[in-house]
Structures are given as structure tokens and as C-alpha cells.
C-alpha positions as CSV (number, residue, x, y, z in Angstrom):
1,M,101.6,113.4,110.7
2,A,100.3,111.9,107.4
3,R,99.1,114.5,104.9
4,A,96.0,113.9,102.8
5,I,96.5,114.2,99.0
6,W,92.8,114.2,98.2
7,S,89.5,114.5,100.0
8,G,86.0,113.6,99.0
9,S,83.4,110.9,99.8
10,I,82.7,107.3,99.1
11,S,79.3,107.1,97.4
12,F,77.0,104.1,96.9
13,G,73.3,103.9,97.1
14,L,72.2,106.8,99.3
15,L,75.2,106.5,101.5
16,N,78.0,109.1,101.4
17,V,81.1,108.6,103.6
18,P,83.5,111.6,103.7
19,V,87.1,110.3,103.4
20,K,90.6,111.5,102.8
21,L,93.2,109.8,100.6
22,Y,96.7,109.1,101.8
23,S,99.7,107.5,100.0
24,A,100.3,103.9,101.1
25,V,103.9,103.7,99.8
26,S,107.1,105.4,100.5
27,K,109.6,104.7,97.7
28,Q,113.1,104.3,98.9
29,T,114.8,105.4,95.7
30,V,118.5,106.4,95.7
31,R,118.6,109.6,93.7
32,F,121.5,110.9,91.6
33,R,122.2,114.3,90.1
34,E,123.7,114.8,86.7
35,L,127.2,116.3,87.0
36,R,129.9,117.3,84.6
37,E,132.8,114.8,84.8
38,G,135.9,116.4,86.2
39,D,134.6,119.3,88.3
40,S,131.2,117.9,89.4
41,S,129.3,121.0,88.1
42,R,125.6,120.3,88.0
43,V,124.0,119.9,84.6
44,K,120.7,121.6,83.7
45,H,118.4,120.6,80.9
46,K,116.8,123.2,78.7
47,R,113.8,123.0,76.3
48,V,115.0,124.0,72.8
49,A,113.3,123.9,69.4
50,E,114.6,121.4,66.9
51,S,114.4,123.8,63.9
52,D,116.7,126.5,65.2
53,G,118.1,125.3,68.6
54,K,116.6,128.3,70.5
55,E,115.3,127.9,74.0
56,V,111.5,127.9,74.3
57,P,109.8,129.4,77.4
58,Y,107.4,127.1,79.2
59,E,104.4,129.4,78.4
60,K,105.1,129.1,74.7
61,I,104.9,125.3,74.6
62,V,101.7,123.8,73.3
63,K,100.5,120.1,73.1
64,G,100.5,118.4,69.7
65,Y,99.3,115.0,68.6
66,E,101.3,113.4,65.7
67,Y,98.6,111.8,63.5
68,A,101.1,111.3,60.6
69,P,104.9,111.7,60.2
70,E,105.6,115.4,61.0
71,Q,101.9,116.2,60.9
72,Y,100.4,117.5,64.2
73,V,97.0,118.5,65.6
74,V,97.6,121.2,68.2
75,L,95.3,121.6,71.2
76,T,95.3,124.7,73.4
77,K,95.3,124.6,77.2
78,D,91.6,125.8,77.1
79,E,90.6,123.0,74.7
80,L,92.4,120.4,76.9
81,S,90.8,121.8,80.1
82,E,87.3,121.4,78.5
83,L,88.0,117.7,77.9
84,E,89.2,117.0,81.5
85,P,86.9,114.9,83.6
86,Q,84.6,116.8,86.0
87,R,86.4,117.4,89.2
88,S,83.9,115.4,91.3
89,R,84.7,114.8,94.9
90,A,83.0,111.4,94.9
91,I,84.4,107.9,94.8
92,E,81.4,106.3,93.1
93,I,81.2,102.5,93.7
94,Q,80.0,100.7,90.7
95,D,80.0,97.1,91.8
96,F,81.1,94.7,94.7
97,V,83.1,91.7,93.5
98,D,85.3,88.9,94.9
99,L,88.9,89.8,95.2
100,D,89.9,86.6,93.4
101,D,88.0,87.8,90.4
102,I,90.4,90.7,89.8
103,D,93.7,89.7,88.2
104,P,96.6,91.4,89.9
105,I,97.8,92.7,86.5
106,Y,95.0,95.4,86.8
107,F,96.4,96.9,90.0
108,E,98.5,100.0,89.9
109,Q,99.0,102.4,92.9
110,P,97.9,101.7,96.5
111,Y,96.5,104.3,98.9
112,Y,94.8,104.5,102.3
113,L,91.3,105.9,102.8
114,G,90.8,107.5,106.2
115,P,87.6,109.0,107.6
116,D,87.1,112.7,107.4
117,K,86.1,114.6,110.5
118,G,82.6,113.6,111.7
119,A,82.5,110.5,109.5
120,E,84.1,108.0,111.8
121,R,80.9,106.1,112.6
122,A,79.8,105.7,108.9
123,Y,83.4,104.8,108.0
124,A,83.6,102.1,110.6
125,L,80.3,100.7,109.4
126,L,81.5,100.5,105.8
127,V,84.7,98.8,106.9
128,Q,82.9,96.2,109.0
129,A,80.2,95.5,106.4
130,M,82.9,94.9,103.7
131,K,84.9,92.7,106.0
132,D,81.9,90.6,106.8
133,A,80.8,90.4,103.1
134,R,84.4,89.6,102.0
135,K,83.9,91.8,99.0
136,V,85.9,94.4,97.0
137,A,84.3,97.6,95.8
138,V,85.1,98.6,92.2
139,A,84.8,102.4,91.9
140,R,85.5,105.4,89.7
141,F,87.0,108.7,90.9
142,V,89.0,111.7,89.6
143,L,92.5,112.3,90.8
144,R,94.9,114.9,89.4
145,N,92.5,115.6,86.4
146,K,92.4,112.0,85.4
147,E,89.6,109.5,85.8
148,H,90.7,106.3,87.6
149,L,89.2,102.9,88.1
150,A,89.9,101.7,91.6
151,A,89.5,98.7,94.0
152,I,88.5,99.5,97.6
153,R,88.9,96.8,100.3
154,P,89.4,96.7,104.0
155,M,92.7,95.9,105.6
156,D,92.5,95.4,109.4
157,D,90.3,98.4,110.3
158,V,91.3,100.7,107.4
159,L,90.0,101.0,103.9
160,T,92.6,100.7,101.1
161,L,92.1,102.1,97.6
162,T,94.2,100.8,94.7
163,T,94.0,102.5,91.3
164,M,93.5,100.0,88.4
165,R,94.2,99.9,84.7
166,F,91.3,99.9,82.4
167,H,90.7,96.8,80.3
168,D,92.0,98.2,77.0
169,E,95.2,99.2,78.8
170,V,96.1,95.6,79.5
171,T,97.8,93.6,76.8
172,S,96.1,90.2,76.2
173,P,98.2,87.0,76.2
174,K,96.8,86.3,72.8
175,D,98.8,89.2,71.5
176,L,101.9,87.1,72.2
177,D,100.9,84.3,69.8
178,D,103.7,85.3,67.4
179,V,106.3,84.7,70.1
180,F,105.4,81.0,70.1
181,D,104.9,80.6,66.4
182,D,108.3,78.9,65.9
183,A,108.6,77.2,69.3
184,K,105.2,76.3,70.8
185,P,105.5,75.2,74.4
186,K,105.3,71.4,74.7
187,K,103.1,69.6,77.1
188,P,105.2,68.5,80.1
189,E,105.7,64.9,81.0
190,Q,103.6,63.7,84.0
191,K,106.7,62.8,86.0
192,E,108.3,66.2,85.4
193,L,105.0,67.9,86.4
194,A,104.7,65.9,89.6
195,M,108.3,66.7,90.5
196,A,107.8,70.4,89.8
197,K,104.7,70.5,92.0
198,Q,106.6,68.7,94.7
199,L,109.4,71.4,94.5
200,I,106.8,74.2,94.7
201,E,105.2,72.6,97.8
202,S,108.6,72.2,99.4
203,L,109.4,75.9,98.9
204,T,105.9,77.1,100.0
205,S,105.7,79.2,103.1
206,D,103.6,82.1,104.6
207,F,104.2,85.5,102.9
208,K,106.3,87.7,105.2
209,P,106.9,91.1,103.5
210,D,109.6,92.1,106.0
211,S,111.8,89.2,104.9
212,Y,112.3,90.6,101.4
213,H,114.8,93.4,100.9
214,D,115.9,95.6,98.0
215,E,119.4,94.1,97.9
216,Y,120.5,96.3,95.0
217,R,119.7,99.5,96.9
218,E,121.4,98.2,100.1
219,E,124.6,97.3,98.2
220,L,124.4,100.7,96.3
221,L,124.3,102.5,99.6
222,D,127.2,100.5,100.8
223,L,129.2,101.5,97.7
224,L,128.3,105.2,98.1
225,E,129.4,105.1,101.8
226,S,132.7,103.5,100.9
227,K,133.4,105.9,98.1
228,A,132.4,108.9,100.3
229,A,134.9,107.6,102.8
230,G,137.6,107.6,100.2
231,K,137.9,103.8,100.1
232,D,138.9,101.9,97.0
233,V,136.1,99.8,95.6
234,V,136.7,96.6,93.7
235,S,133.7,94.9,92.1
236,A,133.7,91.2,91.4
237,P,132.0,90.1,88.1
238,S,128.7,88.3,88.7
239,E,127.9,85.0,87.1
240,E,124.7,84.9,85.1
241,P,122.6,81.8,85.7
242,K,122.2,79.6,82.6
243,P,118.8,78.4,81.4
244,T,118.0,74.8,82.1
245,K,118.0,72.7,78.9
246,A,115.0,70.5,78.3
247,P,116.8,67.2,78.6
248,D,118.1,68.3,82.0
249,L,114.8,69.2,83.5
250,M,114.4,66.1,85.5
251,A,118.0,66.2,86.7
252,A,117.6,69.9,87.8
253,L,114.3,69.1,89.6
254,E,115.7,66.2,91.4
255,E,118.8,68.2,92.4
256,S,116.7,71.1,93.6
257,L,114.5,68.8,95.7
258,A,117.6,67.1,97.2
259,A,119.0,70.6,98.1
260,V,115.7,71.6,99.8
261,K,115.5,68.4,101.8
262,G,119.2,68.8,102.8
263,D,118.5,72.4,104.0
264,E,115.5,71.1,106.0
265,A,117.5,68.4,107.6
266,A,120.3,70.8,108.5
267,T,117.9,73.1,110.3
268,D,115.9,70.2,111.9
269,G,112.9,71.1,109.8
270,K,112.7,74.7,111.3
271,A,113.6,76.5,108.1
272,S,110.8,79.0,107.3
273,K,111.6,79.2,103.6
274,P,114.3,76.8,102.3
275,K,116.0,77.8,99.1
276,A,117.3,75.5,96.4
277,K,120.9,75.7,95.5
278,A,121.7,77.5,92.3
279,K,124.7,77.2,90.0
280,S,125.5,80.9,90.5
281,S,126.7,81.9,93.9
282,S,126.5,85.6,93.4
283,K,122.9,85.8,94.8
284,S,123.7,83.9,98.0
285,K,126.8,86.1,98.5
286,S,124.7,89.2,98.0
287,S,122.1,88.0,100.5
288,S,124.6,87.1,103.2
289,K,126.3,90.4,102.7
290,S,123.0,92.2,103.2
291,K,122.1,90.4,106.4
292,S,125.5,90.8,107.9
293,S,125.7,94.5,107.4
294,N,122.3,95.8,108.5
295,G,123.8,98.1,111.1
296,R,126.0,99.7,108.5
297,K,123.1,100.1,106.1
298,S,121.2,102.4,108.3
299,T,124.2,104.7,108.6
300,A,124.7,104.6,104.9
301,R,121.1,105.6,104.2
302,K,121.3,108.6,106.6
303,K,124.5,109.8,105.0
304,T,123.2,109.4,101.5
305,K,120.0,111.3,102.3
306,A,122.0,114.1,103.8
307,K,124.1,114.3,100.7
308,A,121.2,114.1,98.2
């Protein structure tokens, strides 16, 4: 059963809808432990003072802000706690906006919002109203002693909440002007632009999340399974793709389109998402390896989790 990590209420106008917050992601990270080479003894990290190398107990550690080289302003735990945002249990909606108005660069961590006991009717009302209005709610709330900006929107019959970055946390593209000082991007030729658009259109398909896999993690689990079984592992060097030179843009575009059309003809036009051929074959080998060993992958995952 899913476990709520926060509870409170969605508040806008005079309406308050009690809700609970649930994580919307389950990271599939392969975790390693640090060991001493030779005897696999686990390595522990200790907090030590730079001045004398002595270990410092956690309760003796304070927070310091370096305002100048080796010059610090120290804040006590009490001083920091006074500055913490009020632990409000309300998700306060500030505005309703169109989803397209929010650039994805502002999105951070996704969650689900579920109704608290007795709030099912008000929750369903809010979900349906937002679906019909096709709007996203921009709200503020406090989670883990930190104020967050968030976007709330319906997905099927459930509300989702995605924490967002504040405006001053996002670097403006204008801050990259110095990157293009010496080599400003040139305006593309109309023929090149038309060909690039045609290639994009040829590779366009519906987004299917389950068709994308973390190939690195799957191959890593394969490697761990093989080594755990005592097998010798031989790794083949991968070939890095080379950037296309400007004079070769048209040739590369034409070759890519020809490859796409060739794939479509070979599958009688039924390919869901054709891929253009690349000079490096390491990616295609990796993909075919992942698809052909799905059965072994599940075994590897179970074994790895048991060993972690």
C-alpha cells in the first residue's frame, strides 16, 4: 500500500480539500558500496576537522556561510529554525494557467495528490473542474521545511503535483552569450531547413513511455550477474559518433531520410518509430542486446537487489 509522505489541504477561494501527497516515481538506481580493494572490507567515512584531523561529533557541527575566503558567518540551529517557513498544511493555489505557458525547465519532482478520508467528493469535483477548464494550478506549499512552488494538474482521475524551480533559479539563455561570441550560429539555408523538417516529420510518432528503457542500467545488471556467476567479462570499445561538419549537412540529411524511407519500406509502413542509421553501431547493438535479454534482466535485478 502506498504511503503518504505529507498531508494537508488544497486551498483556493473558500474551498479546502484535504489531501495526501504520494511519490510518483520509483528510481531504479543500481547502488554500490565502497570497499577496500583486496579483502572487500566496507569503507566508512568520518567527519574530521581540517585543522587537526580530529573526528567531530555530529552535535558539535554548526552551519557556516563563507562570505569571504576563510571568513564565515555561523548560524545556530535555533537561528536557522526561526527562519524556516511556517509549517503550513495548506497548498495555496495562486493562479490557474495554461500548461503550455510553463516551460518544462521549471519542473522538478512529480507527486500524486490523493483525497484524505471524507474528502472524496470535493476532490472529485476539483479534478473534474480542472479537466473541463484545461488549466494548471500554480501553488505554494511547505515540504520538509522548505517552501516550494508547484504545478497541480489532473491526470486521468487523479491530481498530480510537480514541484517547480523559482524564476531566479533558472539560468537565462542570455547568460550563454559569451559561448557564441566567437562562433555565432549562422542562419540555415532554406533547403537544409526544409530537409530537416522533413526528417523530423518522418521520425515523429506518439509518445509511448514504455518503449524507452535505461539501457545502461540493464547492461550493468547483466555485467553484475555475469561477474557474480564467475564468468569472464570482455568489454568491446564503443565508437563515439562524430559531429556532422557544416558542408556535409545536406548529405547527412539526405542519407538520414533515405534510411528512414528504407526502414518504412522494409516494414511495409508499419514501423511505429523508424530510426535513421548512424555511423556508430554501438547504440544499435546495445538496443538489440537489451530487447533480446529481457528475461535474463528480471533475474539479474532480483539477484542484484538481494545482494545490495
